[in-house]
PyMOL Python script that loads the backbone (N, CA, C, O; Angstrom):
from pymol import cmd

cmd.read_pdbstr("""\
ATOM      1  N   UNK A   1      -6.029   2.669  20.605  1.00  0.00           N
ATOM      2  CA  UNK A   1      -4.783   3.533  20.335  1.00  0.00           C
ATOM      3  C   UNK A   1      -3.709   2.863  19.354  1.00  0.00           C
ATOM      4  O   UNK A   1      -2.750   2.092  19.364  1.00  0.00           O
ATOM      5  N   UNK A   2      -4.670   3.840  18.300  1.00  0.00           N
ATOM      6  CA  UNK A   2      -4.057   3.164  16.846  1.00  0.00           C
ATOM      7  C   UNK A   2      -2.617   3.346  16.757  1.00  0.00           C
ATOM      8  O   UNK A   2      -2.208   4.503  16.843  1.00  0.00           O
ATOM      9  N   UNK A   3      -1.629   2.239  16.573  1.00  0.00           N
ATOM     10  CA  UNK A   3      -0.125   2.613  16.430  1.00  0.00           C
ATOM     11  C   UNK A   3      -0.038   3.399  15.299  1.00  0.00           C
ATOM     12  O   UNK A   3      -0.684   3.431  14.252  1.00  0.00           O
ATOM     13  N   UNK A   4       1.257   4.266  15.898  1.00  0.00           N
ATOM     14  CA  UNK A   4       1.341   5.485  13.864  1.00  0.00           C
ATOM     15  C   UNK A   4       2.012   4.555  13.061  1.00  0.00           C
ATOM     16  O   UNK A   4       1.396   4.351  12.015  1.00  0.00           O
ATOM     17  N   UNK A   5       2.889   4.015  13.152  1.00  0.00           N
ATOM     18  CA  UNK A   5       3.973   2.928  12.359  1.00  0.00           C
ATOM     19  C   UNK A   5       3.494   1.587  12.654  1.00  0.00           C
ATOM     20  O   UNK A   5       2.784   1.481  13.654  1.00  0.00           O
ATOM     21  N   UNK A   6       3.765   0.467  11.924  1.00  0.00           N
ATOM     22  CA  UNK A   6       3.328  -0.861  11.497  1.00  0.00           C
ATOM     23  C   UNK A   6       4.884  -1.563  11.465  1.00  0.00           C
ATOM     24  O   UNK A   6       5.971  -0.987  11.497  1.00  0.00           O
ATOM     25  N   UNK A   7       4.522  -3.312  11.373  1.00  0.00           N
ATOM     26  CA  UNK A   7       5.372  -3.413  10.856  1.00  0.00           C
ATOM     27  C   UNK A   7       4.704  -4.212   9.904  1.00  0.00           C
ATOM     28  O   UNK A   7       3.535  -4.584   9.803  1.00  0.00           O
ATOM     29  N   UNK A   8       5.886  -4.419   9.119  1.00  0.00           N
ATOM     30  CA  UNK A   8       5.856  -5.632   7.881  1.00  0.00           C
ATOM     31  C   UNK A   8       4.010  -6.112   8.100  1.00  0.00           C
ATOM     32  O   UNK A   8       2.931  -5.614   7.780  1.00  0.00           O
ATOM     33  N   UNK A   9       4.350  -7.008   8.627  1.00  0.00           N
ATOM     34  CA  UNK A   9       3.173  -8.010   8.848  1.00  0.00           C
ATOM     35  C   UNK A   9       2.439  -7.099   9.336  1.00  0.00           C
ATOM     36  O   UNK A   9       1.380  -7.417   8.796  1.00  0.00           O
ATOM     37  N   UNK A  10       2.211  -6.256   9.914  1.00  0.00           N
ATOM     38  CA  UNK A  10       0.638  -5.428   9.966  1.00  0.00           C
ATOM     39  C   UNK A  10       0.829  -4.653   9.299  1.00  0.00           C
ATOM     40  O   UNK A  10       0.002  -3.816   9.661  1.00  0.00           O
ATOM     41  N   UNK A  11       1.712  -3.950   7.951  1.00  0.00           N
ATOM     42  CA  UNK A  11       1.098  -3.758   6.827  1.00  0.00           C
ATOM     43  C   UNK A  11       0.120  -3.922   6.492  1.00  0.00           C
ATOM     44  O   UNK A  11      -0.800  -3.144   6.240  1.00  0.00           O
ATOM     45  N   UNK A  12       0.237  -5.259   6.438  1.00  0.00           N
ATOM     46  CA  UNK A  12       0.217  -6.272   4.802  1.00  0.00           C
ATOM     47  C   UNK A  12      -0.981  -6.578   5.767  1.00  0.00           C
ATOM     48  O   UNK A  12      -1.540  -7.398   5.038  1.00  0.00           O
ATOM     49  N   UNK A  13      -1.871  -6.505   7.006  1.00  0.00           N
ATOM     50  CA  UNK A  13      -2.941  -7.149   7.235  1.00  0.00           C
ATOM     51  C   UNK A  13      -3.614  -5.539   6.805  1.00  0.00           C
ATOM     52  O   UNK A  13      -4.500  -5.378   5.966  1.00  0.00           O
ATOM     53  N   UNK A  14      -2.739  -4.083   7.858  1.00  0.00           N
ATOM     54  CA  UNK A  14      -3.533  -2.972   6.830  1.00  0.00           C
ATOM     55  C   UNK A  14      -4.411  -2.728   6.303  1.00  0.00           C
ATOM     56  O   UNK A  14      -5.559  -2.357   6.547  1.00  0.00           O
ATOM     57  N   UNK A  15      -3.439  -3.107   4.985  1.00  0.00           N
ATOM     58  CA  UNK A  15      -3.497  -2.571   4.146  1.00  0.00           C
ATOM     59  C   UNK A  15      -5.089  -3.938   3.115  1.00  0.00           C
ATOM     60  O   UNK A  15      -5.814  -3.605   2.178  1.00  0.00           O
ATOM     61  N   UNK A  16      -5.055  -5.076   3.708  1.00  0.00           N
ATOM     62  CA  UNK A  16      -6.285  -5.864   3.115  1.00  0.00           C
ATOM     63  C   UNK A  16      -7.032  -5.392   3.743  1.00  0.00           C
ATOM     64  O   UNK A  16      -7.758  -4.747   2.986  1.00  0.00           O
ATOM     65  N   UNK A  17      -7.599  -5.208   5.504  1.00  0.00           N
ATOM     66  CA  UNK A  17      -8.718  -5.114   6.427  1.00  0.00           C
ATOM     67  C   UNK A  17      -8.964  -3.755   5.752  1.00  0.00           C
ATOM     68  O   UNK A  17     -10.057  -3.603   5.207  1.00  0.00           O
ATOM     69  N   UNK A  18      -8.046  -2.720   5.725  1.00  0.00           N
ATOM     70  CA  UNK A  18      -9.103  -1.180   5.353  1.00  0.00           C
ATOM     71  C   UNK A  18      -9.172  -0.936   3.605  1.00  0.00           C
ATOM     72  O   UNK A  18     -10.055  -0.139   3.290  1.00  0.00           O
ATOM     73  N   UNK A  19      -8.804  -1.199   3.070  1.00  0.00           N
ATOM     74  CA  UNK A  19      -8.764  -0.499   1.659  1.00  0.00           C
ATOM     75  C   UNK A  19      -8.644  -1.548   0.925  1.00  0.00           C
ATOM     76  O   UNK A  19      -8.214  -1.314  -0.205  1.00  0.00           O
ATOM     77  N   UNK A  20      -9.005  -3.238   1.307  1.00  0.00           N
ATOM     78  CA  UNK A  20      -8.848  -4.713   0.027  1.00  0.00           C
ATOM     79  C   UNK A  20      -8.157  -5.036  -0.576  1.00  0.00           C
ATOM     80  O   UNK A  20      -8.416  -5.818  -1.491  1.00  0.00           O
ATOM     81  N   UNK A  21      -6.350  -4.342  -0.208  1.00  0.00           N
ATOM     82  CA  UNK A  21      -5.630  -5.239  -1.296  1.00  0.00           C
ATOM     83  C   UNK A  21      -4.525  -6.363  -0.217  1.00  0.00           C
ATOM     84  O   UNK A  21      -3.661  -6.380   0.660  1.00  0.00           O
ATOM     85  N   UNK A  22      -5.274  -7.083  -1.007  1.00  0.00           N
ATOM     86  CA  UNK A  22      -4.199  -8.047  -0.528  1.00  0.00           C
ATOM     87  C   UNK A  22      -2.206  -8.732  -0.880  1.00  0.00           C
ATOM     88  O   UNK A  22      -1.853  -9.580  -1.699  1.00  0.00           O
ATOM     89  N   UNK A  23      -1.502  -8.083  -0.077  1.00  0.00           N
ATOM     90  CA  UNK A  23      -0.303  -7.909  -0.762  1.00  0.00           C
ATOM     91  C   UNK A  23       0.439  -9.044   0.574  1.00  0.00           C
ATOM     92  O   UNK A  23      -0.176  -9.595   1.487  1.00  0.00           O
ATOM     93  N   UNK A  24       1.628  -9.100   0.328  1.00  0.00           N
ATOM     94  CA  UNK A  24       2.132 -10.464   1.502  1.00  0.00           C
ATOM     95  C   UNK A  24       2.844  -9.272   2.010  1.00  0.00           C
ATOM     96  O   UNK A  24       2.749  -8.113   1.607  1.00  0.00           O
ATOM     97  N   UNK A  25       4.036 -10.053   3.567  1.00  0.00           N
ATOM     98  CA  UNK A  25       4.072  -8.982   3.727  1.00  0.00           C
ATOM     99  C   UNK A  25       5.945  -9.212   3.210  1.00  0.00           C
ATOM    100  O   UNK A  25       6.751  -8.418   3.696  1.00  0.00           O
ATOM    101  N   UNK A  26       6.514 -10.442   2.131  1.00  0.00           N
ATOM    102  CA  UNK A  26       7.262 -10.823   1.234  1.00  0.00           C
ATOM    103  C   UNK A  26       6.961 -10.188   0.329  1.00  0.00           C
ATOM    104  O   UNK A  26       8.096  -9.715   0.274  1.00  0.00           O
ATOM    105  N   UNK A  27       6.403  -9.647  -0.578  1.00  0.00           N
ATOM    106  CA  UNK A  27       6.093  -8.932  -1.301  1.00  0.00           C
ATOM    107  C   UNK A  27       6.340  -6.936  -0.939  1.00  0.00           C
ATOM    108  O   UNK A  27       6.847  -6.258  -1.833  1.00  0.00           O
ATOM    109  N   UNK A  28       6.044  -6.471  -0.006  1.00  0.00           N
ATOM    110  CA  UNK A  28       5.932  -4.948   0.222  1.00  0.00           C
ATOM    111  C   UNK A  28       7.777  -5.449   0.931  1.00  0.00           C
ATOM    112  O   UNK A  28       8.439  -4.429   1.125  1.00  0.00           O
ATOM    113  N   UNK A  29       8.629  -6.909   1.319  1.00  0.00           N
ATOM    114  CA  UNK A  29       9.821  -6.348   1.398  1.00  0.00           C
ATOM    115  C   UNK A  29      10.288  -6.353  -0.103  1.00  0.00           C
ATOM    116  O   UNK A  29      11.316  -5.758  -0.424  1.00  0.00           O
ATOM    117  N   UNK A  30       9.702  -6.870  -0.802  1.00  0.00           N
ATOM    118  CA  UNK A  30      10.698  -6.956  -2.288  1.00  0.00           C
ATOM    119  C   UNK A  30      10.631  -6.006  -3.225  1.00  0.00           C
ATOM    120  O   UNK A  30      11.276  -5.897  -4.268  1.00  0.00           O
ATOM    121  N   UNK A  31       9.305  -4.925  -2.499  1.00  0.00           N
ATOM    122  CA  UNK A  31       8.913  -3.099  -3.676  1.00  0.00           C
ATOM    123  C   UNK A  31       9.791  -2.570  -2.574  1.00  0.00           C
ATOM    124  O   UNK A  31      10.146  -1.392  -2.539  1.00  0.00           O
ATOM    125  N   UNK A  32      10.109  -3.410  -1.735  1.00  0.00           N
ATOM    126  CA  UNK A  32      11.226  -1.867  -0.557  1.00  0.00           C
ATOM    127  C   UNK A  32      12.489  -1.942  -1.017  1.00  0.00           C
ATOM    128  O   UNK A  32      13.309  -1.026  -0.950  1.00  0.00           O
ATOM    129  N   UNK A  33      12.710  -3.256  -1.591  1.00  0.00           N
ATOM    130  CA  UNK A  33      14.064  -2.964  -2.123  1.00  0.00           C
ATOM    131  C   UNK A  33      14.512  -2.902  -3.772  1.00  0.00           C
ATOM    132  O   UNK A  33      15.686  -3.041  -4.117  1.00  0.00           O
ATOM    133  N   UNK A  34      13.158  -2.624  -4.941  1.00  0.00           N
ATOM    134  CA  UNK A  34      13.087  -2.462  -6.209  1.00  0.00           C
ATOM    135  C   UNK A  34      12.307  -1.462  -5.929  1.00  0.00           C
ATOM    136  O   UNK A  34      12.281  -0.727  -6.916  1.00  0.00           O
ATOM    137  N   UNK A  35      11.900  -1.207  -5.403  1.00  0.00           N
ATOM    138  CA  UNK A  35      10.841  -0.115  -5.420  1.00  0.00           C
ATOM    139  C   UNK A  35       9.550  -0.147  -5.577  1.00  0.00           C
ATOM    140  O   UNK A  35       9.041  -1.266  -5.650  1.00  0.00           O
ATOM    141  N   UNK A  36       8.465   1.332  -5.695  1.00  0.00           N
ATOM    142  CA  UNK A  36       7.829   1.273  -5.872  1.00  0.00           C
ATOM    143  C   UNK A  36       6.152   0.609  -4.394  1.00  0.00           C
ATOM    144  O   UNK A  36       4.943   0.451  -4.560  1.00  0.00           O
ATOM    145  N   UNK A  37       6.744   0.500  -3.601  1.00  0.00           N
ATOM    146  CA  UNK A  37       5.789   0.306  -2.627  1.00  0.00           C
ATOM    147  C   UNK A  37       6.113   0.880  -1.355  1.00  0.00           C
ATOM    148  O   UNK A  37       7.232   1.148  -0.919  1.00  0.00           O
ATOM    149  N   UNK A  38       5.078   1.023  -0.856  1.00  0.00           N
ATOM    150  CA  UNK A  38       4.838   2.655   0.117  1.00  0.00           C
ATOM    151  C   UNK A  38       5.950   2.585   0.895  1.00  0.00           C
ATOM    152  O   UNK A  38       6.577   1.530   0.993  1.00  0.00           O
ATOM    153  N   UNK A  39       6.409   4.006   1.702  1.00  0.00           N
ATOM    154  CA  UNK A  39       7.487   4.824   2.218  1.00  0.00           C
ATOM    155  C   UNK A  39       6.842   4.286   3.640  1.00  0.00           C
ATOM    156  O   UNK A  39       5.742   4.111   4.164  1.00  0.00           O
ATOM    157  N   UNK A  40       8.843   4.080   4.033  1.00  0.00           N
ATOM    158  CA  UNK A  40       8.335   2.949   5.259  1.00  0.00           C
ATOM    159  C   UNK A  40       9.859   4.285   6.251  1.00  0.00           C
ATOM    160  O   UNK A  40      10.461   5.157   5.623  1.00  0.00           O
ATOM    161  N   UNK A  41       9.965   4.143   7.018  1.00  0.00           N
ATOM    162  CA  UNK A  41      11.213   4.357   8.155  1.00  0.00           C
ATOM    163  C   UNK A  41      12.193   2.821   8.766  1.00  0.00           C
ATOM    164  O   UNK A  41      11.653   1.716   8.815  1.00  0.00           O
ATOM    165  N   UNK A  42      13.409   3.015   9.110  1.00  0.00           N
ATOM    166  CA  UNK A  42      13.765   2.086   9.578  1.00  0.00           C
ATOM    167  C   UNK A  42      13.949   2.231  11.062  1.00  0.00           C
ATOM    168  O   UNK A  42      14.446   3.337  11.275  1.00  0.00           O
ATOM    169  N   UNK A  43      13.806   1.745  11.868  1.00  0.00           N
ATOM    170  CA  UNK A  43      14.295   1.628  12.871  1.00  0.00           C
ATOM    171  C   UNK A  43      15.447   0.265  13.622  1.00  0.00           C
ATOM    172  O   UNK A  43      15.159  -0.911  13.845  1.00  0.00           O
ATOM    173  N   UNK A  44      16.368   0.772  13.789  1.00  0.00           N
ATOM    174  CA  UNK A  44      17.801  -0.283  13.310  1.00  0.00           C
ATOM    175  C   UNK A  44      17.596  -1.488  12.060  1.00  0.00           C
ATOM    176  O   UNK A  44      18.534  -1.419  11.266  1.00  0.00           O
ATOM    177  N   UNK A  45      16.977  -2.154  11.842  1.00  0.00           N
ATOM    178  CA  UNK A  45      16.782  -2.876  11.471  1.00  0.00           C
ATOM    179  C   UNK A  45      15.488  -3.198  10.503  1.00  0.00           C
ATOM    180  O   UNK A  45      15.710  -3.524   9.337  1.00  0.00           O
ATOM    181  N   UNK A  46      14.225  -3.110  10.959  1.00  0.00           N
ATOM    182  CA  UNK A  46      12.897  -2.812  11.099  1.00  0.00           C
ATOM    183  C   UNK A  46      12.625  -1.804  10.128  1.00  0.00           C
ATOM    184  O   UNK A  46      13.381  -0.849   9.951  1.00  0.00           O
ATOM    185  N   UNK A  47      11.506  -2.000   9.456  1.00  0.00           N
ATOM    186  CA  UNK A  47      11.088  -1.250   8.433  1.00  0.00           C
ATOM    187  C   UNK A  47       9.705  -0.892   9.049  1.00  0.00           C
ATOM    188  O   UNK A  47       9.039  -1.835   9.476  1.00  0.00           O
ATOM    189  N   UNK A  48       9.184   0.413   9.146  1.00  0.00           N
ATOM    190  CA  UNK A  48       8.277   0.775  10.496  1.00  0.00           C
ATOM    191  C   UNK A  48       7.367   1.541   8.672  1.00  0.00           C
ATOM    192  O   UNK A  48       7.775   2.385   7.875  1.00  0.00           O
ATOM    193  N   UNK A  49       6.071   0.695   8.710  1.00  0.00           N
ATOM    194  CA  UNK A  49       5.409   1.700   7.458  1.00  0.00           C
ATOM    195  C   UNK A  49       4.230   3.278   8.204  1.00  0.00           C
ATOM    196  O   UNK A  49       3.014   3.454   8.264  1.00  0.00           O
ATOM    197  N   UNK A  50       4.608   3.531   8.336  1.00  0.00           N
ATOM    198  CA  UNK A  50       3.292   5.198   8.520  1.00  0.00           C
ATOM    199  C   UNK A  50       2.488   4.739   8.301  1.00  0.00           C
ATOM    200  O   UNK A  50       2.727   4.067   7.297  1.00  0.00           O
ATOM    201  N   UNK A  51       1.042   4.551   8.753  1.00  0.00           N
ATOM    202  CA  UNK A  51      -0.251   4.571   8.612  1.00  0.00           C
ATOM    203  C   UNK A  51      -0.751   5.578   7.101  1.00  0.00           C
ATOM    204  O   UNK A  51      -1.363   5.140   6.126  1.00  0.00           O
ATOM    205  N   UNK A  52      -0.276   6.960   7.311  1.00  0.00           N
ATOM    206  CA  UNK A  52      -0.304   7.635   6.802  1.00  0.00           C
ATOM    207  C   UNK A  52      -0.195   7.478   5.146  1.00  0.00           C
ATOM    208  O   UNK A  52      -0.802   8.155   4.316  1.00  0.00           O
ATOM    209  N   UNK A  53       0.731   6.414   4.900  1.00  0.00           N
ATOM    210  CA  UNK A  53       1.283   6.574   3.877  1.00  0.00           C
ATOM    211  C   UNK A  53       1.473   4.688   2.811  1.00  0.00           C
ATOM    212  O   UNK A  53       2.014   4.136   1.853  1.00  0.00           O
ATOM    213  N   UNK A  54       0.640   4.519   3.847  1.00  0.00           N
ATOM    214  CA  UNK A  54       0.276   3.130   3.544  1.00  0.00           C
ATOM    215  C   UNK A  54      -1.260   3.613   2.879  1.00  0.00           C
ATOM    216  O   UNK A  54      -1.581   3.196   1.766  1.00  0.00           O
ATOM    217  N   UNK A  55      -1.958   4.315   3.482  1.00  0.00           N
ATOM    218  CA  UNK A  55      -3.308   5.357   2.732  1.00  0.00           C
ATOM    219  C   UNK A  55      -3.227   5.477   1.261  1.00  0.00           C
ATOM    220  O   UNK A  55      -3.824   5.096   0.254  1.00  0.00           O
ATOM    221  N   UNK A  56      -1.919   6.386   1.712  1.00  0.00           N
ATOM    222  CA  UNK A  56      -1.705   7.517   0.603  1.00  0.00           C
ATOM    223  C   UNK A  56      -1.285   6.435  -0.793  1.00  0.00           C
ATOM    224  O   UNK A  56      -1.580   7.043  -1.822  1.00  0.00           O
ATOM    225  N   UNK A  57      -0.612   4.846  -1.163  1.00  0.00           N
ATOM    226  CA  UNK A  57      -0.039   4.555  -1.487  1.00  0.00           C
ATOM    227  C   UNK A  57      -1.210   3.957  -1.989  1.00  0.00           C
ATOM    228  O   UNK A  57      -1.486   4.407  -3.102  1.00  0.00           O
ATOM    229  N   UNK A  58      -2.230   2.861  -1.457  1.00  0.00           N
ATOM    230  CA  UNK A  58      -3.045   2.052  -1.418  1.00  0.00           C
ATOM    231  C   UNK A  58      -3.694   2.679  -2.656  1.00  0.00           C
ATOM    232  O   UNK A  58      -3.704   2.152  -3.768  1.00  0.00           O
ATOM    233  N   UNK A  59      -4.502   4.446  -2.185  1.00  0.00           N
ATOM    234  CA  UNK A  59      -5.754   5.279  -3.014  1.00  0.00           C
ATOM    235  C   UNK A  59      -4.770   5.429  -4.373  1.00  0.00           C
ATOM    236  O   UNK A  59      -5.307   5.597  -5.468  1.00  0.00           O
ATOM    237  N   UNK A  60      -3.618   5.376  -4.280  1.00  0.00           N
ATOM    238  CA  UNK A  60      -2.690   5.979  -5.902  1.00  0.00           C
ATOM    239  C   UNK A  60      -3.111   4.791  -6.765  1.00  0.00           C
ATOM    240  O   UNK A  60      -4.000   4.774  -7.616  1.00  0.00           O
ATOM    241  N   UNK A  61      -1.968   3.392  -6.226  1.00  0.00           N
ATOM    242  CA  UNK A  61      -2.755   1.989  -6.386  1.00  0.00           C
ATOM    243  C   UNK A  61      -4.129   1.492  -7.181  1.00  0.00           C
ATOM    244  O   UNK A  61      -4.278   0.962  -8.282  1.00  0.00           O
ATOM    245  N   UNK A  62      -5.253   1.974  -5.939  1.00  0.00           N
ATOM    246  CA  UNK A  62      -6.094   1.612  -6.643  1.00  0.00           C
ATOM    247  C   UNK A  62      -6.687   2.637  -8.069  1.00  0.00           C
ATOM    248  O   UNK A  62      -7.693   2.312  -8.700  1.00  0.00           O
ATOM    249  N   UNK A  63      -5.949   3.750  -8.365  1.00  0.00           N
ATOM    250  CA  UNK A  63      -6.367   4.333  -9.340  1.00  0.00           C
ATOM    251  C   UNK A  63      -7.656   4.928  -9.027  1.00  0.00           C
ATOM    252  O   UNK A  63      -8.378   4.338  -8.223  1.00  0.00           O
ATOM    253  N   UNK A  64      -8.157   6.348  -9.714  1.00  0.00           N
ATOM    254  CA  UNK A  64      -9.518   6.915  -9.630  1.00  0.00           C
ATOM    255  C   UNK A  64     -10.543   5.586 -10.124  1.00  0.00           C
ATOM    256  O   UNK A  64     -10.420   4.601 -10.852  1.00  0.00           O
ATOM    257  N   UNK A  65     -11.550   6.156  -9.319  1.00  0.00           N
ATOM    258  CA  UNK A  65     -12.985   5.370  -8.928  1.00  0.00           C
ATOM    259  C   UNK A  65     -13.646   5.521 -11.295  1.00  0.00           C
ATOM    260  O   UNK A  65     -13.230   6.122 -12.286  1.00  0.00           O
ATOM    261  N   UNK A  66     -14.754   4.573 -10.982  1.00  0.00           N
ATOM    262  CA  UNK A  66     -14.973   4.326 -12.711  1.00  0.00           C
ATOM    263  C   UNK A  66     -16.280   3.599 -12.730  1.00  0.00           C
ATOM    264  O   UNK A  66     -16.535   2.551 -12.136  1.00  0.00           O
ATOM    265  N   UNK A  67     -17.051   4.285 -13.478  1.00  0.00           N
ATOM    266  CA  UNK A  67     -19.175   3.700 -13.459  1.00  0.00           C
ATOM    267  C   UNK A  67     -19.215   2.683 -14.324  1.00  0.00           C
ATOM    268  O   UNK A  67     -20.305   2.111 -14.341  1.00  0.00           O
ATOM    269  N   UNK A  68     -18.179   2.148 -15.244  1.00  0.00           N
ATOM    270  CA  UNK A  68     -18.730   0.658 -15.864  1.00  0.00           C
ATOM    271  C   UNK A  68     -17.080   0.468 -16.026  1.00  0.00           C
ATOM    272  O   UNK A  68     -16.081   0.828 -15.403  1.00  0.00           O
ATOM    273  N   UNK A  69     -17.298  -0.107 -16.915  1.00  0.00           N
ATOM    274  CA  UNK A  69     -15.308  -1.138 -17.237  1.00  0.00           C
ATOM    275  C   UNK A  69     -15.067  -0.337 -18.612  1.00  0.00           C
ATOM    276  O   UNK A  69     -14.004  -0.049 -19.163  1.00  0.00           O
ATOM    277  N   UNK A  70     -16.559  -0.037 -19.033  1.00  0.00           N
ATOM    278  CA  UNK A  70     -15.524   0.696 -20.305  1.00  0.00           C
ATOM    279  C   UNK A  70     -15.329   2.088 -19.441  1.00  0.00           C
ATOM    280  O   UNK A  70     -16.039   2.937 -19.980  1.00  0.00           O
ATOM    281  N   UNK A  71     -14.919   2.417 -18.769  1.00  0.00           N
ATOM    282  CA  UNK A  71     -14.333   3.584 -17.884  1.00  0.00           C
ATOM    283  C   UNK A  71     -13.242   2.992 -17.527  1.00  0.00           C
ATOM    284  O   UNK A  71     -12.236   3.410 -18.101  1.00  0.00           O
ATOM    285  N   UNK A  72     -13.139   2.409 -17.001  1.00  0.00           N
ATOM    286  CA  UNK A  72     -11.566   2.063 -16.958  1.00  0.00           C
ATOM    287  C   UNK A  72     -10.577   1.532 -17.809  1.00  0.00           C
ATOM    288  O   UNK A  72      -9.390   1.300 -17.580  1.00  0.00           O
ATOM    289  N   UNK A  73     -11.613   1.293 -19.369  1.00  0.00           N
ATOM    290  CA  UNK A  73     -10.637   1.282 -20.029  1.00  0.00           C
ATOM    291  C   UNK A  73      -9.815   2.538 -20.888  1.00  0.00           C
ATOM    292  O   UNK A  73      -8.799   2.685 -21.567  1.00  0.00           O
ATOM    293  N   UNK A  74     -11.019   3.359 -20.353  1.00  0.00           N
ATOM    294  CA  UNK A  74     -10.467   4.764 -20.504  1.00  0.00           C
ATOM    295  C   UNK A  74      -9.282   5.956 -19.845  1.00  0.00           C
ATOM    296  O   UNK A  74      -8.597   6.876 -20.291  1.00  0.00           O
ATOM    297  N   UNK A  75      -9.568   5.196 -18.329  1.00  0.00           N
ATOM    298  CA  UNK A  75      -8.196   5.623 -17.452  1.00  0.00           C
ATOM    299  C   UNK A  75      -6.817   5.161 -17.821  1.00  0.00           C
ATOM    300  O   UNK A  75      -5.751   5.749 -17.641  1.00  0.00           O
ATOM    301  N   UNK A  76      -7.074   3.861 -18.436  1.00  0.00           N
ATOM    302  CA  UNK A  76      -5.625   2.611 -18.791  1.00  0.00           C
ATOM    303  C   UNK A  76      -4.873   3.824 -19.829  1.00  0.00           C
ATOM    304  O   UNK A  76      -3.756   4.342 -19.798  1.00  0.00           O
ATOM    305  N   UNK A  77      -6.077   3.994 -20.759  1.00  0.00           N
ATOM    306  CA  UNK A  77      -4.885   5.131 -22.062  1.00  0.00           C
ATOM    307  C   UNK A  77      -4.574   6.615 -21.666  1.00  0.00           C
ATOM    308  O   UNK A  77      -4.101   7.450 -22.438  1.00  0.00           O
ATOM    309  N   UNK A  78      -4.897   6.820 -20.395  1.00  0.00           N
ATOM    310  CA  UNK A  78      -4.769   8.165 -19.875  1.00  0.00           C
ATOM    311  C   UNK A  78      -3.560   8.668 -19.527  1.00  0.00           C
ATOM    312  O   UNK A  78      -3.472   9.814 -19.086  1.00  0.00           O
TER     313      UNK A  78
END
""", "prot")
cmd.dss("prot")
cmd.show_as("cartoon", "prot")
cmd.util.cbc("prot")
cmd.orient("prot")
C-alpha cells in the first residue's frame, strides 16, 4: 500500500526515484518557507506532501519535452 502523504525526507526520495529530481529535504523546507515548492499539509508541526502534489510539481518543474537542444532554447524564450 502506498502512503497518501509523505514526510519531507520521504518526499525527497520519492522525487528522485519517480521523477529523477534530486532535491534535499532541507531544500524542500526552504521552499516551504519562501514559496515555489510542492504544496503540502501540516499535521501539527509535521509537513506532509501528497504524492499527487509532488507529481504535479515535478512535471511543472521539468517543463515540456523537447527533441533537441535547440528546441530547449525556444522553450525558454516562450
